[in-house]
LUMKOLFI-949281 format. One record per residue (C-alpha): residue number from 0; residue in one letter; chain; x, y, z. Coordinates in steps of 0.2 Angstrom, whole numbers, padded with zeros to 4 digits. Layout:
BEGIN
ATOM   nr  rest  kette      X      Y      Z
ATOM  NUM     A      A      X      Y      Z
...
***
This chain:
BEGIN
ATOM   nr  rest  kette      X      Y      Z
ATOM    0     X      A   0413   0136  -0138
ATOM    1     X      A   0410   0119  -0129
ATOM    2     X      A   0400   0107  -0136
ATOM    3     X      A   0385   0105  -0124
ATOM    4     X      A   0381   0089  -0118
ATOM    5     X      A   0400   0082  -0124
ATOM    6     X      A   0399   0067  -0113
ATOM    7     X      A   0382   0062  -0114
ATOM    8     X      A   0384   0043  -0123
ATOM    9     X      A   0378   0042  -0141
ATOM   10     X      A   0362   0030  -0146
ATOM   11     X      A   0365   0020  -0165
ATOM   12     X      A   0351   0011  -0172
ATOM   13     X      A   0357  -0007  -0180
ATOM   14     X      A   0346  -0010  -0193
ATOM   15     X      A   0349  -0028  -0200
ATOM   16     X      A   0345  -0025  -0218
ATOM   17     X      A   0334  -0038  -0219
ATOM   18     X      A   0315  -0032  -0225
ATOM   19     X      A   0302  -0039  -0213
ATOM   20     X      A   0290  -0053  -0223
ATOM   21     X      A   0272  -0048  -0224
ATOM   22     X      A   0260  -0062  -0219
ATOM   23     X      A   0248  -0063  -0233
ATOM   24     X      A   0230  -0067  -0228
ATOM   25     X      A   0224  -0085  -0235
ATOM   26     X      A   0207  -0079  -0247
ATOM   27     X      A   0191  -0084  -0240
ATOM   28     X      A   0183  -0098  -0247
ATOM   29     X      A   0167  -0097  -0253
ATOM   30     X      A   0156  -0103  -0237
ATOM   31     X      A   0167  -0090  -0227
ATOM   32     X      A   0160  -0075  -0236
ATOM   33     X      A   0144  -0081  -0236
ATOM   34     X      A   0144  -0085  -0217
ATOM   35     X      A   0154  -0067  -0214
ATOM   36     X      A   0139  -0059  -0224
ATOM   37     X      A   0125  -0069  -0216
ATOM   38     X      A   0133  -0063  -0198
ATOM   39     X      A   0136  -0045  -0203
ATOM   40     X      A   0119  -0043  -0209
ATOM   41     X      A   0110  -0050  -0194
ATOM   42     X      A   0122  -0039  -0183
ATOM   43     X      A   0116  -0023  -0192
ATOM   44     X      A   0097  -0030  -0193
ATOM   45     X      A   0099  -0032  -0172
ATOM   46     X      A   0110  -0017  -0168
ATOM   47     X      A   0096  -0007  -0178
ATOM   48     X      A   0081  -0016  -0168
ATOM   49     X      A   0091  -0011  -0153
ATOM   50     X      A   0091   0009  -0160
ATOM   51     X      A   0074   0006  -0165
ATOM   52     X      A   0068   0000  -0145
ATOM   53     X      A   0077   0013  -0137
ATOM   54     X      A   0071   0029  -0144
ATOM   55     X      A   0055   0022  -0144
ATOM   56     X      A   0058   0020  -0127
ATOM   57     X      A   0065   0037  -0126
ATOM   58     X      A   0051   0044  -0135
ATOM   59     X      A   0036   0034  -0126
ATOM   60     X      A   0044   0038  -0106
ATOM   61     X      A   0046   0057  -0114
ATOM   62     X      A   0027   0057  -0119
ATOM   63     X      A   0021   0050  -0104
ATOM   64     X      A   0034   0061  -0092
ATOM   65     X      A   0027   0073  -0099
ATOM   66     X      A   0007   0069  -0098
ATOM   67     X      A   0010   0065  -0080
ATOM   68     X      A   0018   0085  -0077
ATOM   69     X      A   0008   0091  -0088
ATOM   70     X      A  -0010   0085  -0078
ATOM   71     X      A  -0004   0079  -0061
ATOM   72     X      A  -0007   0097  -0055
ATOM   73     X      A  -0025   0095  -0062
ATOM   74     X      A  -0027   0080  -0052
ATOM   75     X      A  -0036   0084  -0036
ATOM   76     X      A  -0029   0083  -0021
ATOM   77     X      A  -0034   0070  -0006
ATOM   78     X      A  -0038   0079   0009
ATOM   79     X      A  -0029   0067   0024
ATOM   80     X      A  -0040   0076   0037
ATOM   81     X      A  -0058   0071   0027
ATOM   82     X      A  -0051   0052   0029
ATOM   83     X      A  -0049   0052   0048
ATOM   84     X      A  -0064   0059   0050
ATOM   85     X      A  -0074   0045   0039
ATOM   86     X      A  -0063   0032   0049
ATOM   87     X      A  -0071   0031   0063
ATOM   88     X      A  -0078   0041   0080
ATOM   89     X      A  -0082   0044   0099
ATOM   90     X      A  -0099   0045   0107
ATOM   91     X      A  -0095   0051   0122
ATOM   92     X      A  -0108   0056   0136
ATOM   93     X      A  -0104   0066   0154
ATOM   94     X      A  -0108   0057   0168
ATOM   95     X      A  -0115   0060   0185
ATOM   96     X      A  -0094   0065   0191
ATOM   97     X      A  -0096   0078   0177
ATOM   98     X      A  -0080   0067   0168
ATOM   99     X      A  -0084   0064   0149
ATOM  100     X      A  -0083   0046   0147
ATOM  101     X      A  -0086   0033   0130
ATOM  102     X      A  -0102   0027   0124
ATOM  103     X      A  -0098   0018   0109
ATOM  104     X      A  -0086   0019   0095
ATOM  105     X      A  -0095   0020   0078
ATOM  106     X      A  -0087   0015   0061
ATOM  107     X      A  -0090   0010   0044
ATOM  108     X      A  -0094  -0010   0047
ATOM  109     X      A  -0075  -0014   0053
ATOM  110     X      A  -0065  -0012   0069
ATOM  111     X      A  -0056   0004   0069
ATOM  112     X      A  -0045   0018   0079
ATOM  113     X      A  -0037   0032   0072
ATOM  114     X      A  -0021   0035   0082
ATOM  115     X      A  -0006   0048   0079
ATOM  116     X      A   0013   0045   0072
ATOM  117     X      A   0020   0049   0088
ATOM  118     X      A   0011   0035   0099
ATOM  119     X      A   0016   0023   0085
ATOM  120     X      A   0033   0013   0092
ATOM  121     X      A   0045   0017   0079
ATOM  122     X      A   0048   0000   0077
ATOM  123     X      A   0033  -0002   0069
ATOM  124     X      A   0036   0013   0057
ATOM  125     X      A   0050   0007   0052
ATOM  126     X      A   0045  -0010   0050
ATOM  127     X      A   0032  -0005   0037
ATOM  128     X      A   0044   0005   0028
ATOM  129     X      A   0057  -0003   0022
ATOM  130     X      A   0048  -0020   0020
ATOM  131     X      A   0036  -0012   0010
ATOM  132     X      A   0044   0002   0004
ATOM  133     X      A   0064   0005   0008
ATOM  134     X      A   0067   0021  -0001
ATOM  135     X      A   0049   0031   0005
ATOM  136     X      A   0059   0045   0011
ATOM  137     X      A   0070   0048  -0004
ATOM  138     X      A   0057   0045  -0018
ATOM  139     X      A   0044   0057  -0022
ATOM  140     X      A   0029   0046  -0022
ATOM  141     X      A   0031   0035  -0035
ATOM  142     X      A   0049   0025  -0033
ATOM  143     X      A   0053   0024  -0055
ATOM  144     X      A   0065   0012  -0050
ATOM  145     X      A   0054  -0003  -0045
ATOM  146     X      A   0041   0000  -0055
ATOM  147     X      A   0050  -0002  -0071
ATOM  148     X      A   0058  -0016  -0061
ATOM  149     X      A   0040  -0024  -0058
ATOM  150     X      A   0035  -0021  -0076
ATOM  151     X      A   0053  -0031  -0081
ATOM  152     X      A   0047  -0042  -0069
ATOM  153     X      A   0032  -0046  -0076
ATOM  154     X      A   0037  -0046  -0095
ATOM  155     X      A   0050  -0060  -0090
ATOM  156     X      A   0039  -0068  -0083
ATOM  157     X      A   0024  -0066  -0098
ATOM  158     X      A   0038  -0074  -0107
ATOM  159     X      A   0043  -0090  -0095
ATOM  160     X      A   0061  -0080  -0091
ATOM  161     X      A   0067  -0083  -0076
ATOM  162     X      A   0062  -0087  -0060
ATOM  163     X      A   0047  -0093  -0067
ATOM  164     X      A   0032  -0085  -0057
ATOM  165     X      A   0042  -0073  -0045
ATOM  166     X      A   0030  -0056  -0042
ATOM  167     X      A   0034  -0042  -0033
ATOM  168     X      A   0025  -0027  -0035
ATOM  169     X      A   0031  -0009  -0038
ATOM  170     X      A   0019   0002  -0027
ATOM  171     X      A   0026   0013  -0014
ATOM  172     X      A   0016   0018   0001
ATOM  173     X      A   0011   0034  -0005
ATOM  174     X      A   0004   0024  -0018
ATOM  175     X      A  -0008   0010  -0009
ATOM  176     X      A  -0012   0023   0005
ATOM  177     X      A  -0021   0031  -0014
ATOM  178     X      A  -0026   0015  -0019
ATOM  179     X      A  -0034   0013   0000
ATOM  180     X      A  -0043   0028  -0001
ATOM  181     X      A  -0051   0028  -0017
ATOM  182     X      A  -0057   0009  -0013
ATOM  183     X      A  -0047   0001  -0031
ATOM  184     X      A  -0039  -0011  -0023
ATOM  185     X      A  -0046  -0023  -0037
ATOM  186     X      A  -0049  -0013  -0048
ATOM  187     X      A  -0029  -0011  -0059
ATOM  188     X      A  -0035  -0004  -0076
ATOM  189     X      A  -0019   0005  -0084
ATOM  190     X      A  -0029   0021  -0082
ATOM  191     X      A  -0033   0019  -0063
ATOM  192     X      A  -0014   0014  -0059
ATOM  193     X      A  -0008   0032  -0070
ATOM  194     X      A  -0022   0039  -0060
ATOM  195     X      A  -0013   0033  -0044
ATOM  196     X      A   0002   0039  -0049
ATOM  197     X      A  -0001   0056  -0053
ATOM  198     X      A  -0013   0061  -0034
ATOM  199     X      A   0002   0052  -0027
ATOM  200     X      A   0014   0064  -0034
ATOM  201     X      A   0003   0076  -0025
ATOM  202     X      A   0000   0070  -0009
ATOM  203     X      A   0019   0071  -0010
ATOM  204     X      A   0018   0090  -0014
ATOM  205     X      A   0006   0093  -0003
ATOM  206     X      A   0010   0082   0014
ATOM  207     X      A   0023   0077   0024
ATOM  208     X      A   0031   0059   0025
ATOM  209     X      A   0025   0059   0042
ATOM  210     X      A   0005   0065   0038
ATOM  211     X      A   0005   0052   0025
ATOM  212     X      A   0014   0037   0035
ATOM  213     X      A   0001   0042   0048
ATOM  214     X      A  -0012   0040   0037
ATOM  215     X      A  -0007   0024   0030
ATOM  216     X      A  -0003   0015   0043
ATOM  217     X      A  -0021   0019   0053
ATOM  218     X      A  -0032   0012   0038
ATOM  219     X      A  -0021  -0002   0029
ATOM  220     X      A  -0032  -0019   0032
ATOM  221     X      A  -0025  -0030   0043
ATOM  222     X      A  -0041  -0046   0040
ATOM  223     X      A  -0054  -0051   0053
ATOM  224     X      A  -0063  -0033   0046
ATOM  225     X      A  -0050  -0025   0058
ATOM  226     X      A  -0042  -0009   0052
ATOM  227     X      A  -0025   0002   0054
ATOM  228     X      A  -0012  -0004   0069
ATOM  229     X      A  -0021  -0001   0085
ATOM  230     X      A  -0036  -0012   0077
ATOM  231     X      A  -0024  -0025   0073
ATOM  232     X      A  -0013  -0023   0089
ATOM  233     X      A  -0029  -0023   0100
ATOM  234     X      A  -0035  -0039   0088
ATOM  235     X      A  -0016  -0050   0085
ATOM  236     X      A  -0011  -0046   0102
ATOM  237     X      A  -0026  -0038   0114
ATOM  238     X      A  -0013  -0024   0117
ATOM  239     X      A  -0014  -0005   0115
ATOM  240     X      A   0000  -0005   0100
ATOM  241     X      A   0011   0010   0107
ATOM  242     X      A   0016  -0007   0120
ATOM  243     X      A   0020  -0019   0105
ATOM  244     X      A   0035  -0029   0106
ATOM  245     X      A   0047  -0027   0090
ATOM  246     X      A   0043  -0046   0085
ATOM  247     X      A   0024  -0038   0088
ATOM  248     X      A   0029  -0024   0077
ATOM  249     X      A   0037  -0034   0062
ATOM  250     X      A   0023  -0050   0063
ATOM  251     X      A   0009  -0034   0061
ATOM  252     X      A   0019  -0025   0047
ATOM  253     X      A   0019  -0043   0035
ATOM  254     X      A   0001  -0046   0035
ATOM  255     X      A  -0005  -0031   0022
ATOM  256     X      A   0002  -0038   0008
ATOM  257     X      A  -0012  -0054   0010
ATOM  258     X      A  -0020  -0052   0027
ATOM  259     X      A  -0029  -0068   0023
ATOM  260     X      A  -0015  -0078   0020
ATOM  261     X      A   0000  -0070   0030
ATOM  262     X      A  -0010  -0066   0046
ATOM  263     X      A  -0002  -0075   0062
ATOM  264     X      A  -0019  -0082   0069
ATOM  265     X      A  -0023  -0090   0052
ATOM  266     X      A  -0006  -0092   0046
ATOM  267     X      A   0008  -0092   0058
ATOM  268     X      A   0021  -0100   0049
ATOM  269     X      A   0018  -0090   0037
ATOM  270     X      A   0019  -0077   0047
ATOM  271     X      A   0036  -0081   0053
ATOM  272     X      A   0041  -0083   0037
ATOM  273     X      A   0038  -0064   0031
ATOM  274     X      A   0041  -0056   0050
ATOM  275     X      A   0059  -0066   0050
ATOM  276     X      A   0062  -0055   0031
ATOM  277     X      A   0056  -0038   0036
ATOM  278     X      A   0068  -0041   0053
ATOM  279     X      A   0082  -0044   0041
ATOM  280     X      A   0078  -0031   0030
ATOM  281     X      A   0080  -0017   0047
ATOM  282     X      A   0094  -0024   0051
ATOM  283     X      A   0100  -0023   0031
ATOM  284     X      A   0097  -0003   0035
ATOM  285     X      A   0102  -0004   0052
ATOM  286     X      A   0086   0001   0059
ATOM  287     X      A   0089  -0012   0075
ATOM  288     X      A   0103  -0019   0081
ATOM  289     X      A   0110  -0038   0076
ATOM  290     X      A   0109  -0043   0095
ATOM  291     X      A   0088  -0035   0093
ATOM  292     X      A   0087  -0045   0075
ATOM  293     X      A   0094  -0063   0084
ATOM  294     X      A   0080  -0058   0097
ATOM  295     X      A   0067  -0056   0089
ATOM  296     X      A   0067  -0070   0078
ATOM  297     X      A   0071  -0082   0091
ATOM  298     X      A   0055  -0074   0101
ATOM  299     X      A   0040  -0081   0099
ATOM  300     X      A   0025  -0070   0095
ATOM  301     X      A   0008  -0076   0106
ATOM  302     X      A  -0009  -0070   0098
ATOM  303     X      A  -0027  -0071   0105
ATOM  304     X      A  -0036  -0084   0101
ATOM  305     X      A  -0044  -0087   0082
ATOM  306     X      A  -0061  -0091   0087
ATOM  307     X      A  -0061  -0074   0096
ATOM  308     X      A  -0056  -0063   0082
ATOM  309     X      A  -0068  -0072   0069
ATOM  310     X      A  -0082  -0071   0081
ATOM  311     X      A  -0078  -0053   0082
ATOM  312     X      A  -0078  -0050   0064
ATOM  313     X      A  -0094  -0059   0063
ATOM  314     X      A  -0103  -0047   0078
ATOM  315     X      A  -0094  -0030   0067
ATOM  316     X      A  -0103  -0036   0049
ATOM  317     X      A  -0118  -0038   0056
ATOM  318     X      A  -0130  -0024   0060
ATOM  319     X      A  -0124  -0011   0075
ATOM  320     X      A  -0138  -0011   0089
ATOM  321     X      A  -0136   0006   0096
ATOM  322     X      A  -0142   0013   0109
ATOM  323     X      A  -0157   0025   0110
ATOM  324     X      A  -0145   0039   0117
ATOM  325     X      A  -0131   0039   0101
ATOM  326     X      A  -0146   0038   0088
ATOM  327     X      A  -0150   0054   0100
ATOM  328     X      A  -0132   0062   0096
ATOM  329     X      A  -0132   0055   0078
ATOM  330     X      A  -0147   0065   0074
ATOM  331     X      A  -0142   0080   0082
ATOM  332     X      A  -0128   0083   0073
ATOM  333     X      A  -0134   0080   0056
ATOM  334     X      A  -0148   0094   0062
ATOM  335     X      A  -0134   0105   0066
ATOM  336     X      A  -0124   0103   0052
ATOM  337     X      A  -0139   0105   0037
ATOM  338     X      A  -0142   0123   0048
ATOM  339     X      A  -0125   0127   0047
ATOM  340     X      A  -0120   0124   0033
ATOM  341     X      A  -0132   0119   0020
ATOM  342     X      A  -0129   0103   0018
ATOM  343     X      A  -0144   0090   0014
ATOM  344     X      A  -0148   0076   0026
ATOM  345     X      A  -0142   0062   0012
ATOM  346     X      A  -0125   0070   0013
***
């Protein structure tokens, strides 16, 4: 029989016969042994503390999640249609030609006029969304990533760690809408915030993003006793909201965080800084082109005279004198509602 692989070279392992010497570890000194023990103990304590915090965080997070999920359905749903009706109204009359004519705009002591989302420029919608709540179209009412970031930021500020005072909010547009409707702008207790989270999640389950955005844009406070983007466009730029330029859209969108400090009439420089940041965000998310961005940041925003805005604010906050016709219409509507729906006159 032929030997298989007879031509394959044989590999030989050559041994020198010299044993490999292992280096002996030098014995630790007493000080080194003490240090090693101390560091080992510290390490165990830190690891144990870390595990305790992780477990505690998981328990608290789970309990909070169960609490929210358990009670979110029990929280009454905010009716956006009622919000729209409660904001403003218009009194019409039939003129000599038989056409309807606006007699008076009525509201709760502020300049406001509800407009549909289709009347609001896409640039203005994008300016609000991507400057205030960039994950608006993906979250379900609460941006937990931003919320946890805001909490961590507050903790770091509490211990004077990091930037030394920079703060940002964790509220989404949906939460801000809930806050504006409930009137809890200044009441920011833990109980109020939890209720706000539940209502925001509930709102998202019952309304579309467009309905929520439309409501928010129509009840956002814009200073000088002005509510909503339509009234804001008229006040600051003397035009209908549908006619706003890209620069004006960004200028209007950045007011809401602090209307007194960031409006383009009282503080044009602060408004310009935030407006440019807003436009940068819109560029980052491909809502505008590079050319549109550069043109907008270099376009001066022309506003109405400040004295005019202040006089209008003063006029709106004083007692609103109504004609006999408007008074009669309001009384007739009240009587009809009392009769048809069994409402009380006070209600």
